[in-house]
C-alpha positions as CSV (number, residue, x, y, z in Angstrom):
1,X,-17.7,3.0,43.3
2,X,-16.5,5.1,40.6
3,X,-17.5,8.5,41.7
4,X,-15.6,7.7,44.9
5,X,-12.4,6.9,43.2
6,X,-12.6,3.2,44.0
7,X,-10.7,2.3,40.6
8,X,-7.0,1.5,41.0
9,X,-4.2,0.5,38.8
10,X,-4.3,-3.1,37.5
11,X,-1.2,-5.1,38.9
12,X,1.6,-5.9,36.6
13,X,0.3,-9.4,35.8
14,X,-3.2,-8.6,35.2
15,X,-1.8,-5.8,32.7
16,X,0.2,-8.2,30.8
17,X,-2.7,-10.8,30.7
18,X,-5.1,-8.2,29.3
19,X,-2.6,-7.0,26.9
20,X,-1.5,-10.4,25.7
21,X,-5.3,-11.5,25.0
22,X,-6.3,-8.1,23.5
23,X,-7.6,-8.7,19.6
24,X,-5.5,-5.9,17.9
25,X,-6.5,-3.8,15.3
26,X,-5.5,-4.3,11.4
27,X,-2.4,-2.4,10.5
28,X,-3.6,-1.9,6.8
29,X,-3.7,1.9,6.1
30,X,-6.5,3.8,4.4
31,X,-5.6,5.1,1.0
32,X,-3.6,8.2,1.6
33,X,-2.6,7.4,5.0
34,X,0.9,8.6,6.1
35,X,1.6,5.8,8.5
36,X,1.4,6.9,12.1
37,X,2.9,4.7,14.9
38,X,1.7,1.2,14.7
39,X,-1.4,1.2,17.0
40,X,-1.4,-2.9,16.9
41,X,-0.8,-3.1,20.7
42,X,-3.5,-0.7,22.0
43,X,-6.9,-2.0,22.9
44,X,-9.8,-1.8,20.4
45,X,-12.8,-1.9,22.9
46,X,-14.3,-5.0,21.3
47,X,-16.8,-5.0,24.0
48,X,-18.7,-2.3,22.3
49,X,-20.2,-3.1,18.9
50,X,-20.9,-0.5,16.3
51,X,-22.8,-0.7,13.1
52,X,-20.0,1.2,11.5
53,X,-16.2,1.7,12.0
54,X,-14.8,4.9,13.8
55,X,-13.0,5.7,10.5
56,X,-16.5,5.7,8.6
57,X,-18.1,7.5,11.5
58,X,-15.2,10.2,11.1
59,X,-15.5,10.4,7.5
60,X,-19.3,11.1,7.6
61,X,-18.8,13.7,10.6
62,X,-15.9,15.5,8.4
63,X,-18.4,15.5,5.4
64,X,-21.5,17.2,7.3
65,X,-19.1,19.4,9.1
66,X,-17.8,20.8,5.9
67,X,-21.0,20.6,4.0
68,X,-23.6,22.0,6.7
69,X,-21.7,23.2,9.9
70,X,-19.1,25.3,8.3
71,X,-21.2,28.5,7.7
72,X,-20.8,30.9,4.8
73,X,-19.0,33.2,7.5
74,X,-16.1,30.6,7.9
75,X,-17.1,29.6,11.4
76,X,-18.5,26.1,12.6
77,X,-22.0,26.4,13.8
78,X,-24.8,24.3,14.9
79,X,-27.7,24.2,12.2
80,X,-31.5,24.1,12.1
81,X,-32.7,22.1,9.2
82,X,-35.8,22.6,7.0
83,X,-38.7,20.6,7.8
84,X,-37.6,17.8,5.3
85,X,-34.1,17.6,6.9
86,X,-32.6,18.3,3.7
87,X,-31.1,21.6,3.9
88,X,-30.1,24.2,6.6
89,X,-32.7,26.7,7.5
90,X,-30.4,28.7,9.5
91,X,-27.2,28.8,11.4
92,X,-27.2,29.1,15.0
93,X,-25.5,31.9,17.1
94,X,-24.1,29.5,19.4
95,X,-22.1,31.2,22.3
96,X,-18.4,31.2,21.9
97,X,-18.4,29.8,18.3
98,X,-14.7,30.8,18.0
99,X,-14.0,28.2,20.5
100,X,-15.5,25.4,18.9
101,X,-14.3,26.6,15.3
102,X,-10.9,26.4,16.9
103,X,-11.5,22.8,17.9
104,X,-12.6,21.8,14.4
105,X,-9.6,23.6,12.9
106,X,-7.5,21.3,15.1
107,X,-9.4,18.4,13.9
108,X,-8.6,19.1,10.4
109,X,-4.8,19.7,11.3
110,X,-4.6,16.3,12.7
111,X,-6.7,14.6,9.9
112,X,-4.2,16.2,7.5
113,X,-1.1,14.9,9.3
114,X,-2.7,11.4,9.3
115,X,-4.2,11.1,5.8
116,X,-2.8,14.1,3.6
117,X,-6.2,14.8,2.5
118,X,-6.1,18.2,0.8
119,X,-9.8,18.8,1.7
120,X,-8.8,19.0,5.4
121,X,-6.3,21.9,4.4
122,X,-9.2,23.6,2.2
123,X,-11.4,23.3,5.0
124,X,-8.7,25.0,7.3
125,X,-8.3,27.9,5.0
126,X,-12.1,28.7,5.3
127,X,-12.0,28.4,9.0
128,X,-8.7,30.6,9.5
129,X,-10.1,33.4,7.2
130,X,-13.4,33.2,9.4
131,X,-11.5,33.5,12.7
132,X,-9.2,36.3,11.0
133,X,-12.5,38.1,10.5
134,X,-13.5,37.4,14.3
135,X,-10.5,39.8,15.3
136,X,-10.8,42.3,12.3
137,X,-14.5,42.8,13.1
138,X,-13.7,44.2,16.4
139,X,-11.2,46.8,14.9
140,X,-8.6,46.0,17.6
141,X,-5.6,43.7,16.4
142,X,-5.5,40.7,18.7
143,X,-9.0,41.2,20.4
144,X,-11.3,38.5,19.3
145,X,-15.3,38.5,19.5
146,X,-17.2,35.3,21.0
147,X,-19.2,35.3,17.6
148,X,-20.2,37.8,14.8
149,X,-23.2,38.2,12.3
150,X,-22.1,38.8,8.7
151,X,-24.7,40.6,6.4
152,X,-26.3,38.0,4.1
153,X,-25.8,35.0,6.2
154,X,-29.0,33.5,7.5
155,X,-28.7,33.0,11.3
156,X,-31.3,32.5,13.9
157,X,-30.7,35.9,15.0
158,X,-28.3,38.6,14.0
159,X,-27.4,40.0,17.5
160,X,-29.5,43.4,16.9
161,X,-30.4,44.5,20.4
162,X,-29.0,41.8,22.1
163,X,-26.8,42.2,25.3
164,X,-23.1,42.3,24.3
165,X,-23.6,42.7,20.7
166,X,-22.2,46.0,19.2
167,X,-22.2,47.3,15.7
168,X,-18.6,47.0,14.0
169,X,-17.1,50.2,13.4
170,X,-14.1,48.6,11.6
171,X,-13.5,49.6,8.0
172,X,-14.8,47.0,5.5
173,X,-17.1,45.6,8.2
174,X,-20.1,47.7,7.9
175,X,-23.2,46.2,8.8
176,X,-21.6,43.6,10.8
177,X,-22.4,42.8,14.5
178,X,-20.1,41.1,17.1
179,X,-20.3,39.8,20.6
180,X,-17.9,41.6,22.9
181,X,-17.9,39.2,25.7
182,X,-14.6,37.5,24.7
183,X,-13.3,35.1,27.3
184,X,-10.3,32.9,28.0
185,X,-12.2,29.7,27.0
186,X,-12.7,31.0,23.7
187,X,-9.2,32.2,23.0
188,X,-8.0,28.9,24.4
189,X,-9.8,26.8,22.0
190,X,-8.7,29.1,19.1
191,X,-5.0,28.9,20.1
192,X,-5.3,25.1,20.3
193,X,-6.3,25.1,16.7
194,X,-3.9,27.5,15.6
195,X,-1.2,25.6,17.2
196,X,-2.4,22.3,15.4
197,X,-2.4,24.3,12.2
198,X,1.2,25.5,12.5
199,X,2.3,21.9,13.2
200,X,0.6,20.0,10.6
201,X,-0.4,21.9,7.5
202,X,2.1,22.8,4.5
203,X,0.3,25.5,2.4
204,X,2.7,28.5,2.7
205,X,0.0,31.0,2.5
206,X,-2.2,29.5,5.3
207,X,0.8,29.1,7.6
208,X,1.9,32.8,7.2
209,X,-1.6,33.8,8.0
210,X,-1.7,31.6,11.0
211,X,1.8,32.8,12.1
212,X,0.7,36.5,11.8
213,X,-2.6,35.7,13.9
214,X,-1.0,34.0,16.9
215,X,1.7,36.7,16.9
216,X,-1.0,39.5,17.0
217,X,-2.8,37.6,20.0
218,X,0.5,37.5,21.9
219,X,1.4,41.0,21.4
220,X,-2.1,42.2,22.4
221,X,-1.7,40.2,25.7
222,X,1.6,41.4,26.5
223,X,0.6,45.0,25.6
224,X,-2.4,44.6,28.0
225,X,-0.6,42.9,30.8
226,X,-2.2,39.5,30.0
227,X,-5.7,40.9,29.8
228,X,-8.4,40.7,27.2
229,X,-9.1,44.6,27.0
230,X,-12.3,45.2,25.0
231,X,-13.4,48.2,22.9
232,X,-14.3,50.0,26.1
233,X,-11.0,49.8,27.5
234,X,-12.0,47.3,30.3
235,X,-11.2,43.9,30.8
236,X,-13.8,41.4,29.8
237,X,-15.6,39.4,32.5
238,X,-13.3,36.3,31.9
239,X,-10.5,38.0,30.4
240,X,-7.8,38.2,33.1
241,X,-4.9,35.9,32.3
242,X,-2.2,37.0,34.8
243,X,-1.8,34.5,37.6
244,X,-2.5,37.2,40.6
245,X,-6.0,37.8,39.2
246,X,-7.7,35.2,41.3
247,X,-10.9,35.2,39.0
248,X,-9.5,31.6,38.4
249,X,-6.8,29.7,40.1
250,X,-3.3,31.3,39.8
251,X,-1.8,27.9,38.1
252,X,-5.0,27.9,35.8
253,X,-4.4,31.3,34.5
254,X,-0.7,30.6,34.3
255,X,-1.2,27.6,32.2
256,X,-3.2,29.3,29.8
257,X,-1.2,32.4,29.3
258,X,2.0,30.6,29.2
259,X,0.5,28.2,26.4
260,X,-0.6,31.0,24.3
261,X,2.5,32.9,24.5
262,X,4.6,29.8,23.9
263,X,2.6,29.1,20.8
264,X,3.2,32.5,19.4
265,X,7.0,32.6,20.5
266,X,7.6,29.4,18.5
267,X,5.9,30.9,15.6
268,X,9.0,33.0,15.1
269,X,7.3,36.2,14.0
270,X,8.4,38.2,17.2
271,X,11.8,37.3,18.9
272,X,10.8,39.3,22.0
273,X,7.9,36.6,22.8
274,X,10.4,34.1,23.4
275,X,12.2,36.4,26.1
276,X,8.8,37.3,27.7
277,X,7.9,33.4,28.0
278,X,11.2,32.1,29.7
279,X,12.1,35.3,31.7
280,X,9.0,36.8,32.7
281,X,6.7,33.7,33.0
282,X,9.1,30.9,33.6
283,X,11.8,32.7,35.6
284,X,14.7,31.7,33.3
285,X,17.1,34.5,32.2
286,X,17.6,37.1,35.0
287,X,15.7,40.0,36.2
288,X,12.0,40.5,35.8
289,X,11.6,44.0,37.1
290,X,11.0,45.3,33.6
291,X,8.4,42.5,32.8
292,X,5.2,43.9,31.5
293,X,3.0,42.3,34.2
294,X,0.5,43.5,36.7
295,X,2.5,45.1,39.8
296,X,3.2,42.2,42.2
297,X,2.1,39.4,40.0
298,X,5.5,37.5,40.4
299,X,5.3,37.7,44.1
300,X,3.5,34.6,43.9
301,X,6.4,32.7,41.9
302,X,7.1,31.9,38.5
303,X,4.2,30.6,36.2
304,X,5.4,27.1,36.2
305,X,5.5,27.2,40.0
306,X,1.9,28.3,40.1
307,X,0.9,25.5,37.7
308,X,2.5,23.1,40.2
309,X,1.1,24.6,43.4
310,X,-2.2,26.3,42.5
311,X,-3.8,24.7,39.6
312,X,-6.7,23.7,41.9
313,X,-8.6,21.6,39.4
314,X,-9.6,19.0,42.1
315,X,-12.5,19.9,44.3
316,X,-14.3,17.8,46.7
317,X,-18.0,16.9,46.8
318,X,-18.5,16.5,43.1
319,X,-17.6,20.1,42.5
320,X,-15.1,19.9,39.8
321,X,-15.4,22.2,37.0
322,X,-14.9,20.1,33.6
323,X,-14.7,23.4,31.7
324,X,-11.6,24.2,33.3
325,X,-10.2,20.6,32.9
326,X,-11.0,20.9,29.3
327,X,-9.2,24.2,29.1
328,X,-6.1,22.9,30.6
329,X,-5.9,20.0,28.5
330,X,-6.1,22.3,25.3
331,X,-3.4,24.5,26.7
332,X,-1.1,21.8,27.8
333,X,-0.9,19.9,24.7
334,X,0.6,22.7,22.4
335,X,2.6,24.1,25.5
336,X,4.5,20.5,26.4
337,X,4.8,19.8,22.6
338,X,6.8,23.0,22.1
339,X,8.8,23.1,25.2
340,X,12.4,22.1,24.8
341,X,13.8,23.0,28.2
342,X,14.4,19.7,29.9
343,X,13.7,20.8,33.5
344,X,10.5,22.6,32.3
345,X,9.3,19.8,30.4
346,X,9.9,17.3,33.2
347,X,7.8,19.7,35.5
348,X,4.9,20.2,32.9
349,X,4.7,16.4,32.6
350,X,4.5,16.1,36.4
351,X,1.6,18.8,36.2
352,X,-0.1,16.8,33.5
353,X,-0.1,13.6,35.7
354,X,-0.6,14.8,39.1
355,X,-2.4,18.2,38.5
356,X,-4.8,17.1,35.7
357,X,-5.2,13.4,35.2
358,X,-4.6,11.2,38.1
359,X,-5.3,11.3,41.9
360,X,-5.5,8.7,44.4
361,X,-7.5,10.8,46.9
362,X,-11.0,9.4,47.3
363,X,-12.5,12.7,48.0
364,X,-11.8,13.9,44.4
365,X,-13.0,12.4,41.2
366,X,-9.8,11.3,39.3
367,X,-10.0,12.3,35.6
368,X,-8.5,8.8,34.6
369,X,-11.8,7.2,35.5
370,X,-14.3,9.0,33.7
371,X,-13.7,7.9,30.1
372,X,-13.1,11.2,28.6
373,X,-11.6,10.5,25.1
374,X,-10.1,13.9,24.4
375,X,-8.4,14.1,27.8
376,X,-7.2,10.4,27.7
377,X,-5.5,10.8,24.3
378,X,-3.9,13.8,25.3
379,X,-2.6,12.4,28.4
380,X,-1.2,9.3,26.8
381,X,0.1,11.2,23.6
382,X,2.0,13.7,26.1
383,X,3.0,11.3,28.8
384,X,5.1,9.1,26.3
385,X,3.4,5.9,28.1
386,X,3.0,2.9,26.0
387,X,0.6,0.0,25.9
388,X,2.6,-1.8,28.5
389,X,1.6,0.8,31.1
390,X,-1.7,-0.1,32.6
391,X,-2.9,3.5,33.1
392,X,-2.3,4.4,29.7
393,X,-3.8,1.2,28.4
394,X,-6.9,1.8,30.1
395,X,-7.2,5.4,29.2
396,X,-7.0,4.4,25.4
397,X,-9.5,1.7,26.0
398,X,-12.0,3.8,27.7
399,X,-11.5,6.8,25.1
400,X,-12.0,4.3,22.1
401,X,-15.2,2.9,23.9
402,X,-16.6,6.5,24.4
403,X,-16.1,7.2,20.8
404,X,-18.0,4.1,19.8
405,X,-20.9,5.2,21.8
406,X,-21.4,8.3,19.8
407,X,-24.8,8.6,17.9
408,X,-24.1,8.5,14.1
409,X,-26.3,11.9,13.7
410,X,-25.8,14.4,16.4
411,X,-29.3,15.8,16.5
412,X,-31.0,17.0,19.6
413,X,-32.1,13.5,20.7
414,X,-35.2,12.6,23.0
415,X,-33.2,11.6,26.3
416,X,-35.1,9.9,29.3
417,X,-35.4,11.3,32.6
418,X,-32.6,9.8,34.7
419,X,-33.4,7.2,37.6
420,X,-29.9,6.9,39.2
421,X,-29.7,7.7,42.9
422,X,-28.3,11.2,43.6
423,X,-25.1,10.9,45.8
424,X,-24.3,14.7,45.7
425,X,-24.8,18.0,43.4
426,X,-22.3,19.3,41.1
427,X,-21.0,22.9,41.0
428,X,-24.0,24.1,39.2
429,X,-26.4,22.4,41.7
430,X,-27.5,19.6,39.6
431,X,-27.7,16.1,41.0
432,X,-25.1,13.7,39.9
433,X,-24.7,9.8,40.3
434,X,-22.2,7.7,41.7
435,X,-21.2,6.1,38.2
436,X,-21.0,7.8,34.6
437,X,-24.2,8.0,32.8
438,X,-24.3,5.7,29.7
439,X,-23.9,8.1,26.5
440,X,-27.2,6.6,25.1
441,X,-29.0,8.2,28.0
442,X,-27.1,11.5,28.2
443,X,-27.7,14.8,26.7
444,X,-24.9,16.7,25.0
445,X,-24.8,19.4,22.3
446,X,-21.7,20.2,20.1
447,X,-19.0,19.4,22.5
448,X,-19.2,16.5,24.9
449,X,-15.7,16.8,26.4
450,X,-16.4,19.7,28.8
451,X,-19.4,18.1,30.4
452,X,-20.1,16.3,33.8
453,X,-20.4,12.6,32.7
454,X,-22.1,12.0,36.2
455,X,-25.0,14.5,35.9
456,X,-28.3,12.9,36.3
457,X,-30.5,13.8,33.2
458,X,-33.6,15.8,33.4
459,X,-35.3,14.3,30.5
460,X,-35.6,15.8,27.0
461,X,-38.1,15.6,24.2
462,X,-35.4,16.7,21.6
463,X,-36.2,18.1,18.1
464,X,-34.9,16.2,15.0
465,X,-34.3,19.5,13.0
466,X,-31.6,21.0,15.4
467,X,-28.1,19.2,14.6
468,X,-25.1,19.9,16.5
469,X,-21.7,20.2,15.0
470,X,-19.2,17.4,15.5
471,X,-15.9,18.8,16.4
472,X,-15.9,16.9,19.7
473,X,-15.8,13.4,17.9
474,X,-13.5,14.8,15.1
475,X,-10.9,16.2,17.3
476,X,-10.6,13.4,19.7
477,X,-10.7,10.7,16.8
478,X,-7.9,12.4,14.7
479,X,-5.9,13.1,17.6
480,X,-6.0,9.4,18.5
481,X,-5.2,8.6,15.1
482,X,-2.4,11.0,15.0
483,X,-0.9,9.8,18.2
484,X,-0.9,6.3,17.0
485,X,-3.5,5.3,19.6
486,X,-6.3,4.3,17.3
487,X,-5.8,2.0,14.1
488,X,-6.9,2.9,10.8
489,X,-9.4,0.1,10.4
490,X,-10.9,0.4,13.8
């Protein structure tokens, strides 16, 4: 009974038996592959057959992402095709497009690290320029919009007269409009992309541009006491990052804030950010009375303490918020990869395992059971567990299986009405099943990893002309490749 957390560790003998008899992937690298760790001991999910390899699926998704979904404004967008399906009729103003663009940027960074393909870095240059426009259009350095409309680009709508859309007053952006409802999830995906870019690209101009942008974000947040303050001088609806805000759990806010500040501190443009991170947030380095945080914020403890005690991702009765899990995995990956303090690293790894990935309490839905490729690959990559660890082995197998189930074209597919028995309702009031819904019967748009895999489907007619951007597949696949979990010929 998967929903009630009945899946447990395999015993050691069973694990060894499974590993021994797994048919492993070929070690031959694709042309240009830089040679990541040998993935031959990880599973390949042979029980799921595909018409093409994961490598070929990624190549096709990379092609259509750059050729169709990367709009003339530099942001990754869903598209609506012409009647003959041969061209883009218009690009969609999908909510929080900076988030999805950030995830695509990360995918190209991992791709470049694995293959050295120059096209991945060229794609990144376009994306980073688009993201820079997303802050410059607001007229406030470090403040990003959720999306914007650029004159001359054919969108489904340009924002005129819509809620939260305002005319830009920034010099050079006359005639542009931008969505002012910036939120922590948009920043989180964007900073995940920036962090991966800083690690894996090597173009000096691109790296200098990203270092500047992440430093601007961090300075802006510090100056505003970890709040996203919009053009009206007020915090946005989901723009409070300090741990005592309680708009989200203290540990959740603490993780996102710490991650973004750490990424900027490691960029090296502002030495003061390192002091703010270690002394003000993590409690290392002495007196915190002069820290620019809301009054009383540190009364609840250090930010690492809040992550340990009040992350609060687990909820009973099917009410877990997978959006929040997604944001935490996006934040934890660059944070833990950059943390050099041994004590903090150990504590962060404990948070990753106990607070984000695994629970043995039957009243919660453990993440290790649901087959989320992005979550699984991040956990295994950060935990340091190898294929001899049953939990890691199963996580990689489930992640690869899910990628193999992706549709080859991400159009708005017709989906049948679900017939599964309802066992409870999720946080949005929708019925959910005991077991995960097969991906062939599950509706998802441009980003699968934030969704509730147990939600019983309502049925959908579909629209072949509506095509969703593939950053979900790409970021999981290339992260798996970079981490040595997926073989190049799988």
